[in-house]
N, C-alpha and C positions, 0 to 999 in steps of 0.2 A: 945733637940734642935728641933725646928719645921722644917718640910720638906719645908716650904715656906720661910725659911730664919732664921736669928738670932732672938732670943726672943726679946721682946720689950725693956727690960732693957738693952740690948746690942746694940741697934740700934744707940745710940749716939756715942759709941766708934767706930763702923764701919763707921759712917758718918765722924767722925774726921779723921780717917785714910785715907778715900777716898779723903777728902779735902786737905790733906797734903802730898799726895804721889808725888814722884819725879821720873824721869827716873833712877837716880842712886840708889835710894832705891828700885825701882822695880827690878833692876839688882841684887842688894844684896839679895833681897828676893828670886829671882829665883835661885841664887847660893846656898843659905841656904836650899832651898827646895830640890835641887839636892843632896846636901851632906847628907840630912836626909833620902834619899831613902834606902830601904832595900838592894838593890844590892850594893850600895856604902858602906854601913855599913859592909856587909859581906866581900867585897873585902878588906877593910881596916883591918878588923879583921884577915883575912888570912895573909896579909902582916905582921902585927904586930906579929902574932904567929910565922911565919917563921923567922923573924928577931930576936925574942927572942930565938928561938931554935938555930939559928946560933951563936948568941952572947953568950948565956949562956951554950950551949952544953948539955942541958938536956930537957927531956919531962915531967917527972912526979913530978914536984914540983910547 
């Protein structure tokens, strides 16, 4: 990827998304980006591991 922006073959796709963006899709994109953060993924993993430990009662399987 070029430091000046997307490659020329991708410019049409970027332009289409810019032309069709809406406030609700911007909000959805912001939420999706937040969920994909490393901190969120780690927190969800810890919660799932603890729930599985509590529910199954074992560590080593």
